[in-house]
C-alpha positions in Angstrom: -2.7 21.5 -22.0 -5.8 20.9 -20.0 -6.7 22.7 -16.7 -8.5 20.9 -14.0 -10.2 22.4 -11.0 -13.1 22.1 -8.6 -16.1 24.4 -8.0 -19.2 24.3 -5.8 -22.7 24.2 -7.3 -25.9 25.7 -5.8 -26.6 24.5 -2.2 -29.5 22.1 -1.6 -32.2 22.4 1.2 -29.9 21.0 3.8 -27.3 23.7 2.9 -24.8 21.3 1.2 -23.3 22.2 -2.2 -22.3 19.5 -4.6 -18.6 19.5 -5.7 -18.2 19.5 -9.4 -15.0 18.7 -11.5 -14.3 21.1 -14.3 -11.9 20.6 -17.3 -10.8 23.2 -19.8 -9.1 22.1 -22.8 -8.6 23.9 -26.1 -11.6 26.3 -25.5 -13.9 23.4 -24.7 -15.3 22.6 -21.1 -16.4 19.4 -19.4 -18.1 19.2 -16.1 -18.8 16.3 -14.0 -20.5 15.8 -10.4 -18.1 14.2 -8.0 -20.9 12.8 -5.8 -19.6 14.7 -2.7 -21.3 17.5 -1.0 -20.1 20.0 1.6 -21.1 23.4 3.2 -19.8 26.4 1.2 -17.8 27.7 4.2 -16.0 24.4 4.3 -14.4 24.6 0.9 -11.1 26.4 0.3 -11.3 27.6 -3.3 -7.7 28.5 -3.6 -6.2 25.3 -2.2 -8.8 23.3 -4.0 -9.6 21.2 -0.9 -12.1 20.7 2.0 -11.0 22.5 5.3 -9.7 20.5 8.2 -12.9 21.4 10.4 -15.2 19.7 8.0 -16.5 16.1 8.6 -14.7 13.5 6.6 -12.2 16.0 5.3 -9.4 13.3 5.0 -11.6 11.0 2.9 -13.1 13.8 0.7 -9.7 15.4 0.0 -8.1 12.1 -0.9 -10.9 11.5 -3.3 -10.7 14.9 -4.9 -6.9 14.5 -5.3 -7.3 11.1 -6.6 -10.0 12.1 -9.2 -7.9 15.0 -10.3 -4.9 12.8 -10.7 -7.0 10.5 -12.9 -8.3 13.4 -15.1 -4.7 14.7 -15.4 -3.4 11.3 -16.3 -6.1 11.0 -18.9 -5.6 14.4 -20.6 -2.0 15.2 -20.0 0.0 12.0 -19.6 -1.9 9.4 -21.8 -0.4 7.8 -24.9 -3.6 8.8 -26.7 -3.7 12.3 -27.8 -7.2 12.9 -28.9 -10.4 12.3 -26.9 -14.1 13.2 -27.5 -16.1 14.7 -24.6 -18.0 11.4 -24.3 -14.8 9.4 -23.9 -13.5 11.7 -21.2 -16.8 11.6 -19.3 -17.2 7.9 -19.6 -13.7 7.4 -18.2 -14.1 9.8 -15.3 -17.7 8.6 -14.6 -16.4 5.1 -14.1 -14.3 6.2 -11.1 -17.0 8.7 -9.8 -19.7 5.9 -10.0 -17.7 3.6 -7.9 -17.3 6.3 -5.3 -21.0 7.0 -5.4 -22.0 3.3 -4.9 -19.7 2.9 -2.0 -21.3 5.8 -0.1 -24.8 5.1 -1.0 -24.9 1.6 0.3 -24.5 0.4 4.0 -21.5 -1.8 4.9 -23.6 -4.8 5.7 -26.2 -5.4 3.0 -29.0 -7.9 2.7 -28.0 -10.7 0.3 -30.3 -12.2 -2.3 -32.2 -15.0 -0.6 -31.7 -18.5 -1.7 -33.9 -21.5 -0.8 -32.3 -24.1 1.4 -30.0 -24.0 4.4 -26.5 -22.6 4.2 -23.6 -24.7 5.3 -21.0 -22.9 7.3 -17.2 -22.9 7.0 -14.0 -21.4 8.4 -10.7 -20.8 6.8 -7.5 -21.3 8.7 -4.1 -20.1 7.4 -6.3 -18.1 5.0 -3.8 -15.7 3.4 -5.6 -13.7 0.8 -8.6 -15.9 0.9 -8.4 -18.3 -2.2 -10.1 -21.1 -0.3 -12.8 -18.7 1.0 -13.3 -17.3 -2.5 -13.9 -20.8 -4.0 -16.4 -21.8 -1.2 -18.6 -18.6 -1.5 -18.6 -19.1 -5.2 -20.0 -22.6 -5.0 -23.8 -23.5 -5.2 -25.4 -26.9 -5.9 -29.3 -27.1 -5.9 -29.5 -24.0 -3.8 -27.2 -25.4 -1.2 -24.3 -22.9 -0.6 -21.7 -21.8 2.0 -21.9 -19.3 4.6 -18.6 -17.7 5.7 -18.0 -17.5 9.4 -14.3 -16.8 10.3 -11.0 -16.5 8.6 -7.6 -16.7 10.3 -4.0 -15.8 9.6 -1.2 -13.9 11.5 -0.6 -11.0 9.1 -2.4 -7.6 9.1 -2.4 -7.4 5.3 -4.3 -10.6 5.1 -6.7 -9.2 7.5 -7.1 -6.0 5.5 -7.6 -7.8 2.2 -10.2 -10.0 3.9 -12.1 -7.0 5.6 -12.3 -5.0 2.3 -13.4 -8.0 0.2 -15.8 -9.8 2.4 -17.1 -7.1 4.9 -17.0 -3.9 2.8 -17.5 -5.1 -0.8 -19.8 -8.2 -0.3 -21.5 -7.2 2.7 -20.8 -10.4 4.8 -20.3 -10.4 8.4 -17.4 -12.9 8.4 -14.9 -12.3 11.1 -11.1 -12.2 10.8 -9.0 -13.6 13.7 -5.6 -12.2 13.3 -3.6 -14.5 15.7 -1.0 -17.2 15.8 -2.7 -20.6 16.0 -0.1 -21.8 18.4 -1.0 -19.2 21.1 -2.6 -20.6 24.2 -5.9 -18.6 23.8 -6.3 -19.1 20.2 -9.0 -21.7 20.5 -11.0 -19.7 22.9 -10.8 -16.7 20.7 -11.8 -18.8 17.7 -14.9 -20.2 19.5 -15.9 -16.7 20.7 -15.8 -15.5 17.0 -17.9 -18.5 15.9 -20.4 -17.9 18.6 -23.3 -20.3 18.9 -22.9 -21.5 15.2 -21.9 -25.2 14.2 -19.1 -25.4 11.7 -19.8 -27.6 8.8 -16.5 -27.3 6.9 -12.9 -26.3 7.9 -10.4 -25.5 5.2 -6.7 -24.6 5.4 -3.2 -25.5 4.6 -0.5 -25.5 7.4 2.9 -24.7 5.9 4.7 -27.9 5.0 7.6 -26.9 7.2 5.4 -27.6 10.2 5.3 -31.3 9.7 8.0 -33.3 11.5 8.4 -36.8 12.7 7.9 -37.4 16.5 11.3 -37.8 18.1 13.2 -36.3 15.1 15.3 -33.3 15.9 13.5 -30.2 14.8 14.6 -26.9 13.4 12.4 -25.2 16.0 11.3 -22.4 13.7 8.1 -20.4 14.1 6.2 -22.8 11.8 6.9 -25.9 13.9 3.9 -28.0 14.9 1.3 -25.9 13.2 -0.2 -29.0 11.9 -1.1 -30.4 15.3 -2.7 -27.1 16.2 -4.8 -27.3 13.0 -5.8 -30.9 14.1 -6.7 -29.6 17.5 -9.1 -27.2 15.9 -10.7 -30.2 14.0 -10.9 -32.1 17.3 -12.8 -29.4 19.0 -15.2 -28.3 16.2 -15.6 -31.7 14.6 -16.9 -30.3 11.2 -18.6 -32.6 8.8 -15.7 -32.2 6.3 -12.3 -30.6 6.5 -9.8 -30.0 3.8 -6.1 -29.6 4.2 -4.1 -28.4 1.3 -0.4 -28.8 0.9 2.5 -28.9 -1.7 3.0 -32.2 -3.5 6.4 -32.8 -1.9 4.7 -33.6 1.4 3.9 -37.0 -0.1 7.6 -37.9 -0.2 8.9 -35.9 2.7 11.0 -38.1 5.1 10.5 -41.0 2.6 6.6 -40.9 2.8 6.6 -41.2 6.6 5.1 -37.6 7.0 2.2 -38.5 4.8 1.5 -41.7 6.9 1.8 -39.7 10.1 -0.7 -37.2 8.8 -3.2 -40.0 7.9 -2.5 -41.7 11.2 -3.2 -38.4 13.2 -6.4 -37.8 11.2 -7.7 -41.3 11.9 -6.8 -40.8 15.7 -9.5 -38.0 15.9 -12.3 -39.6 17.9 -16.1 -39.0 18.4 -16.2 -37.5 21.9 -19.6 -39.1 22.6 -18.1 -42.5 22.1 -15.2 -42.0 24.7 -17.2 -43.3 27.7 -18.0 -46.5 25.8 -14.3 -47.1 25.3 -13.2 -46.3 28.8 -16.0 -48.6 30.2 -14.5 -51.3 28.1 -11.0 -50.6 29.4 -12.1 -50.8 33.0 -13.5 -54.2 32.3 -10.0 -55.4 31.4 -8.9 -55.0 35.2 -10.9 -58.3 35.9 -8.5 -60.3 33.7 -5.3 -58.2 34.4 -5.4 -57.6 38.1 -1.6 -57.1 38.3 -1.8 -54.4 35.8 -4.5 -52.1 37.4 -2.2 -49.1 37.6 -1.2 -49.3 33.9 -4.9 -49.8 32.8 -5.8 -46.8 34.9 -3.2 -44.8 33.0 -4.6 -46.0 29.7 -8.2 -44.8 30.8 -6.8 -41.4 31.8 -4.9 -41.0 28.5 -8.0 -41.9 26.5 -10.1 -39.4 28.6 -7.9 -36.6 27.4 -9.2 -37.0 23.9 -12.7 -35.7 24.9 -11.5 -32.4 26.4 -10.9 -28.9 24.8 -7.4 -27.4 25.0 -7.8 -25.9 28.5 -9.4 -28.9 30.2 -6.9 -31.3 28.3 -3.9 -29.5 29.9 -5.6 -29.9 33.3 -6.1 -33.5 32.6 -2.5 -34.0 31.4 -1.3 -32.4 34.7 -3.5 -34.8 36.8 -2.1 -37.7 34.8 1.5 -36.8 35.7 0.5 -36.2 39.3 -1.1 -39.8 39.6 2.3 -41.3 38.3 4.2 -39.0 40.6 2.1 -40.1 43.6 3.1 -43.8 42.9 6.8 -42.7 42.8 6.4 -40.8 46.1 5.0 -44.0 47.7 7.7 -46.1 46.3 10.6 -43.9 47.1 11.0 -44.8 50.9 11.0 -48.5 50.0 13.9 -48.2 47.4 16.3 -45.6 49.0 17.0 -44.4 52.6 15.8 -40.9 53.8 19.2 -39.3 53.0 19.5 -40.7 49.5 16.0 -39.5 48.8 16.9 -36.0 49.7 20.5 -35.7 48.2 20.9 -38.3 45.5 21.1 -36.9 41.9 19.1 -39.8 40.5 16.2 -39.3 42.8 16.3 -35.6 42.2 16.3 -36.1 38.5 13.2 -38.3 38.7 11.5 -35.9 41.1 12.4 -32.7 39.1 11.3 -34.5 35.9 7.9 -34.9 37.3 7.9 -31.1 38.2 8.9 -30.3 34.6 6.1 -32.5 33.1 3.5 -31.1 35.4 4.4 -27.7 34.2 4.4 -28.6 30.6 1.9 -25.9 29.5 4.1 -23.2 31.1 7.2 -24.6 29.3 5.3 -24.8 25.9 4.4 -21.0 26.4 8.1 -20.2 27.1 9.2 -22.3 24.2 7.0 -20.5 21.7 8.4 -17.2 22.9 12.0 -18.4 22.5 11.3 -19.7 19.0 9.6 -16.4 18.1 12.6 -14.5 19.4 15.1 -16.9 17.8 13.3 -16.4 14.4 13.2 -12.6 15.0 16.9 -12.4 15.5 17.7 -14.7 12.4 19.4 -17.4 14.6 20.2 -20.0 12.0 23.3 -21.4 10.4 25.6 -19.8 13.0 27.4 -20.6 16.3 24.1 -19.9 18.3 21.6 -22.2 16.6 22.7 -25.6 18.1 22.6 -24.3 21.5 19.3 -23.0 21.2 18.0 -26.1 19.7 19.6 -28.2 22.4 17.8 -26.2 25.0 14.6 -26.4 23.2 15.0 -30.2 22.8 15.5 -30.6 26.5 12.0 -29.2 27.1 10.2 -32.0 25.1 8.3 -34.4 27.3 10.1 -37.3 25.4 13.5 -36.1 26.5 12.5 -35.4 30.2 11.1 -39.0 30.4 14.3 -40.4 28.7 16.3 -38.8 31.6 13.8 -40.2 34.2 14.3 -43.7 32.6 18.0 -43.3 32.8 17.9 -42.3 36.5 15.8 -45.3 37.3 18.3 -47.6 35.5 21.1 -46.3 37.6 19.3 -46.8 40.9 19.9 -50.6 41.2 16.5 -51.2 42.7 15.8 -54.5 44.5 14.0 -57.0 42.3 10.8 -57.0 44.5 10.4 -53.4 43.3 11.1 -53.9 39.6 7.5 -54.0 38.6 6.6 -50.8 40.5 9.5 -48.9 38.8 8.5 -50.4 35.4 4.9 -49.4 35.9 5.8 -45.8 36.6 8.0 -45.8 33.4 5.1 -47.4 31.4 2.8 -44.8 32.8 5.1 -42.0 31.4 5.3 -43.7 28.1 1.6 -43.7 27.9 1.5 -40.0 28.5 3.3 -39.5 25.4 1.2 -41.8 23.3 -1.3 -40.6 20.5 -4.6 -42.2 20.3 -3.5 -45.0 17.9 -0.4 -45.8 20.0 -2.6 -46.1 23.1 -5.1 -48.5 21.3 -2.2 -50.6 20.0 -0.7 -50.9 23.6 -4.2 -51.6 25.0 -4.4 -54.8 22.9 -1.7 -56.4 25.1 -4.3 -56.7 27.7 -7.0 -58.2 25.6 -7.8 -61.9 25.0 -9.3 -62.8 21.5 -12.9 -62.1 22.5 -12.0 -58.7 23.9 -9.8 -57.8 20.9 -12.7 -58.3 18.6 -14.8 -56.1 20.8 -12.2 -53.4 21.0 -11.9 -53.5 17.2 -15.7 -52.8 16.8 -15.5 -49.9 19.3 -12.6 -48.4 17.5 -14.4 -48.6 14.2 -17.3 -46.7 15.8 -15.2 -44.2 17.7 -13.1 -42.9 14.7 -14.8 -39.7 13.7 -13.1 -39.2 10.3 -12.5 -41.4 7.3 -9.7 -40.8 5.0 -7.8 -43.4 2.9 -5.1 -41.5 1.1 -4.5 -37.8 0.0 -5.6 -36.7 -3.4 -3.3 -34.8 -5.9 -5.2 -32.1 -7.7 -3.7 -30.1 -10.7 -5.4 -26.7 -10.8 -5.4 -26.8 -14.6 -7.9 -29.6 -14.3 -10.5 -27.2 -12.8 -10.4 -24.3 -15.3 -7.2 -22.5 -13.8 -4.6 -21.6 -16.5 -1.9 -22.9 -14.4 -0.2 -26.2 -13.9 -0.2 -26.2 -10.1 -0.2 -29.6 -8.3 -1.4 -29.6 -4.7 -2.2 -32.4 -2.3 -5.5 -32.3 -0.6 -6.3 -34.3 2.6 -10.1 -34.5 2.7 -11.5 -35.7 6.1 -15.0 -37.1 6.0 -16.9 -37.4 9.2 -18.4 -40.9 9.7 -22.0 -39.6 9.4 -21.2 -38.1 5.8 -20.6 -39.5 2.4 -17.1 -40.4 1.7 -15.2 -38.2 -0.8 -11.9 -39.7 -2.1 -11.2 -37.1 -4.9 -12.4 -34.2 -6.8 -13.5 -35.0 -10.4 -11.9 -32.7 -13.1 -14.1 -30.0 -14.6 -12.2 -29.8 -17.9 -10.5 -32.3 -20.2 -6.8 -32.2 -21.2 -7.7 -30.5 -24.6 -10.0 -28.0 -23.0 -7.6 -26.5 -20.4 -7.5 -22.7 -20.1 -4.4 -21.2 -21.7 -2.2 -18.4 -20.5 -3.3 -16.2 -23.6 -6.9 -16.5 -22.9 -6.3 -15.5 -19.3 -3.9 -12.5 -19.9 -4.5 -11.2 -23.6 -6.9 -8.5 -22.7 -4.5 -7.1 -20.0 -1.6 -6.7 -22.5 -1.8 -3.0 -22.9 0.7 -1.8 -20.3 4.3 -0.6 -20.9 7.3 -0.3 -18.6 6.6 1.4 -15.2 2.8 1.9 -15.9 -0.1 1.8 -13.5 -3.3 1.0 -15.5 -6.5 1.9 -13.7 -9.0 1.0 -16.4 -9.2 -1.5 -19.2 -8.0 -0.8 -22.7 -9.2 -2.4 -25.9 -6.7 -4.9 -27.2 -7.1 -5.6 -30.8 -5.6 -9.0 -31.5 -5.6 -8.6 -35.3 -3.4 -5.5 -35.1 -1.2 -6.8 -32.1 -0.3 -10.1 -33.7 -0.5 -9.5 -37.6 0.4 -12.8 -39.2 -0.4 -14.9 -36.1 -3.7 -13.3 -35.2 -5.8 -16.3 -36.5 -3.9 -18.7 -34.3 -4.1 -16.5 -31.2 -7.8 -15.8 -31.7 -8.3 -19.6 -31.8 -7.0 -19.8 -28.3 -9.9 -17.8 -26.9 -13.1 -19.7 -26.4 -16.3 -19.3 -24.6 -16.7 -21.4 -21.4 -18.8 -22.2 -18.4 -17.6 -20.6 -15.2 -15.7 -23.9 -14.4 -13.9 -23.8 -17.8 -16.0 -26.2 -19.8 -16.3 -25.0 -23.4 -19.8 -23.6 -24.0 -20.3 -21.7 -27.3 -24.0 -20.7 -26.6 -24.1 -19.4 -23.1 -20.5 -19.2 -22.1 -18.1 -16.4 -21.6 -14.3 -16.1 -22.3 -12.0 -16.5 -19.3 -11.2 -12.8 -19.3 -14.9 -11.9 -19.3 -15.6 -14.1 -16.4 -12.6 -12.4 -14.7 -14.1 -8.9 -15.3 -17.8 -9.8 -14.6 -17.0 -12.1 -11.6 -17.9 -15.7 -10.8 -19.7 -15.1 -7.5 -23.2 -16.7 -7.2 -26.5 -15.0 -7.2 -26.3 -14.0 -3.4 -24.0 -11.2 -4.2 -26.0 -9.2 -6.7 -25.8 -6.2 -4.2 -22.1 -6.3 -3.9 -20.5 -2.9 -4.2 -17.6 -2.0 -6.7 -14.0 -2.8 -5.6 -11.5 -0.3 -4.0 -8.0 -0.2 -2.8 -6.5 1.1 0.4 -2.9 1.3 1.5 -3.5 0.2 5.1 -6.1 -0.1 7.9 -5.7 3.5 8.9 -6.6 4.6 5.4 -9.7 2.3 5.4 -10.7 3.8 8.7 -10.4 7.4 7.2 -12.0 6.5 3.9 -8.8 7.1 2.0 -9.7 4.6 -0.9 -9.0 4.3 -4.7 -12.0 3.6 -6.8 -10.3 2.4 -9.9 -12.0 0.4 -12.7 -9.1 -2.0 -12.8 -6.8 -2.7 -9.8 -3.5 -4.2 -9.1 -2.2 -3.7 -12.7 1.0 -1.9 -12.3 4.3 -2.9 -14.0 7.7 -2.7 -12.4 10.2 0.0 -13.4 12.8 -1.8 -15.3 16.1 -0.6 -16.7 17.0 -0.8 -20.4 19.5 -3.6 -19.4 16.9 -5.8 -17.9 14.4 -5.2 -20.6 17.1 -6.3 -23.2 17.9 -9.3 -21.0 14.2 -10.3 -20.7 13.6 -9.9 -24.4 16.4 -12.3 -25.3 15.1 -14.9 -22.9 11.5 -14.3 -24.1 12.5 -14.8 -27.7 14.5 -17.8 -26.9 11.7 -19.3 -24.9 13.9 -20.7 -22.3 16.4 -19.2 -19.8 18.9 -21.9 -20.3 18.9 -21.8 -24.1 19.3 -18.0 -23.8 22.7 -18.2 -21.8 25.1 -18.0 -24.9 23.4 -14.9 -26.3 23.2 -13.2 -22.9 26.9 -13.8 -22.3 27.7 -12.5 -25.8 25.6 -9.4 -25.1 27.0 -8.9 -21.7 23.6 -9.4 -20.2 24.2 -12.5 -18.0 22.9 -12.5 -14.5 23.2 -14.6 -11.4 19.5 -15.0 -11.2 18.7 -18.7 -10.7 15.8 -19.0 -13.1 13.3 -17.3 -15.3 10.0 -18.9 -16.5 8.8 -17.7 -20.0 5.2 -17.9 -20.2 3.9 -20.0 -23.2 0.6 -18.4 -24.6 -0.9 -21.8 -25.8 -0.3 -23.6 -22.6 -0.6 -23.3 -18.9 1.7 -21.3 -16.7 4.1 -23.0 -14.3 3.2 -22.8 -10.6 2.8 -19.2 -9.6 4.9 -18.3 -6.6 5.5 -15.0 -4.7 8.2 -13.3 -6.9 6.9 -11.8 -10.1 10.4 -11.4 -11.5 10.7 -15.1 -11.9 8.2 -14.8 -14.8 8.4 -13.2 -18.3 5.4 -12.1 -20.2 4.8 -14.2 -23.5 4.6 -11.0 -25.6 6.4 -8.2 -23.9 9.8 -8.2 -22.2 8.6 -7.6 -18.6 7.6 -9.4 -15.4 3.9 -9.8 -14.5 1.7 -7.5 -12.7 -0.2 -8.5 -9.5 -3.4 -8.6 -11.6 -1.9 -10.9 -14.2 -0.6 -13.3 -11.6 -4.1 -13.2 -9.9 -5.6 -14.1 -13.4 -3.3 -17.2 -13.5 -4.6 -18.1 -10.2 -8.3 -17.6 -11.3 -9.1 -14.7 -9.0 -11.9 -12.3 -10.3 -10.6 -8.8 -11.1 -13.1 -7.5 -8.4 -10.8 -9.2 -5.9 -8.4 -6.4 -4.9 -5.2 -7.3 -3.2 -4.5 -4.5 -0.5 -1.5 -2.9 1.0 2.1 -2.9 -0.4 2.7 -4.3 -3.8 6.0 -6.0 -2.9 8.8 -6.2 -0.3 12.3 -7.4 0.0 15.1 -8.3 2.4 14.3 -9.1 6.0 10.8 -7.5 5.5 9.7 -10.7 3.8 9.7 -12.5 7.1 7.0 -10.2 8.6 5.1 -8.5 5.6 2.8 -10.1 3.2 2.5 -7.8 0.2 0.3 -8.3 -2.9 2.6 -10.6 -4.7 2.9 -12.8 -1.9 -0.9 -12.9 -1.1 -1.3 -14.0 -4.7 1.5 -16.6 -4.9 0.6 -18.3 -1.7 -3.2 -18.6 -2.4 -5.1 -21.6 -3.2 -6.6 -21.0 -6.8 -10.3 -20.1 -6.3 -11.5 -22.2 -9.0 -9.8 -25.3 -7.4 -11.4 -24.4 -4.1 -14.7 -24.0 -6.0 -14.4 -27.5 -7.4 -13.7 -28.9 -3.8 -16.6 -26.9 -2.4 -18.9 -28.1 -5.2 -18.1 -31.8 -4.4 -18.8 -31.2 -0.8 -22.0 -29.6 -1.5 -23.1 -32.5 -3.6 -22.4 -35.0 -0.8 -22.9 -33.1 2.5 -25.9 -34.0 4.7 
């Protein structure tokens, strides 16, 4: 049995004594400098810790405890029973060097300079940062990306971002932890961006947020995120934007959602061209003198497109007040004084205008109700319909529908029909999108004017997009069959991008085995903090030759390259970052933001490689399914052995193919060689994250906590594979001006 303790060495000129680790085992002694120094009087020899009055005592004590645990684990709890002095020193020095490096380098470090100008990007709905990771990896002819801001609503997303990009890579990229639907989101985003122009925006609003106009919604907290994403695009007007989503978005609502997305993207206009369009619309008054009010409404609606969120709200309110003024002037002509004050129909119209003028305030209230509804799990119960009915009543379309109904019941004299109809048309224009407004505008154009309008619209559309692009991650060096839809918006002054060329051929795709084989040294309920050598010949006996043939040297993008290439696992260990990040520090793990603040870090060589604690019953069940290779085929044997389960599905990984789509629950997958679920690191490998990318915070969660927490497994499963993002970024860098 080994004994492990700390002692202080001779003090230096500043009066600080180095803390040394000492190991005694079988009459032999090993010493190692920890890299920490303190005053002699600040060290409690009996308790083997730094006293509370010393600076950074929390950080140093955590580090000493952590290092002692690693030594104890190595000597007293390892499957290996014999070590040389060098082996022990090398293992411990790996942890110690990571600590020293983190404390010898400033948080923000100078990056290696590259020639050329960087292009900037922001990442919305960033999650762990898969998109961000791919963009900062990309480099084409000394063109590269500078990371400005990421956004998400979860604190663990922020923690993972801060550790990776601020501490480890030394970037000054900011993280805005805020709901994109909140009223001051855009203002806060612009403040974080500062005076820099944004060249690229990436991100994927959850598919639940897409809904058809007028269709009854679920009114959950994800409603309408897409429109807020587009609002960011309208304000920032980047050269390119990339929106990622699940393949199902193409067929949702019979394909109508896809068409709506394309239509909304095409509705984003060049703000500088708005005056040209409004001047044209004003000219239509000459040939449509009876419709001046409606044409003025069209002008006001078009002008809203050029404003940021705050000013747009003011313009919308002014629009409603203009239509309301026409009604106020009309009221004495269509009803007597008593009716105007007491009649329910008139009150409905008047109060409807009040509600529309206060639409911003109602939107804020609606968001709060939706948030509370979600927090209280109001769904599939006696409450949900009443909540949804109330929220539906707040929609401008529903308010206008009631105003129309009130007008119909007024029985207005024929001479005032047009005035009433103009008011209703004005309200309809208020709800129009840009394309709807243009289509309606054509009613007032003759043939010559229609041709002129078409030319203006061609010039005013800011982005070109013809159709979404379906990308399978396995075509870009990712060992996973993961199909995602990419909507790539190309600003009119940039080269058009219709798709992302595959980087690997079908027969060259990276397999599960070459992605994971070197991590296959952990057993049940183990937490590996360093790599172990995996001998394929010993582990696979008769099939070793076949398994070795699955491992090949490749370029970083996955293309076979026997001369200068590296294996997928080597790329994962050494990292795929470009030359700017040669000064990056070693990775570390923290439990939460408070630990990061106090310096309570873990300096492992390998992170996130912990297996679940599974019972013998579960292990037997998984082994049967693994050997059968398919959950459905294993049902009879599971029933015969009394090992059946209500679990919906298991995916058995095939070593010679690609994994199915990696999701957020590790128990859905069974390792190809061992009856167990995957570790976070193994899932990260299947997503093509480098091993140096550490997922922070809790490893997993369950129950209602899944609504608010984003643990490591969720961070991994929801991410865009970095190598897919890298391919997208590379294509943009090839074309961007």
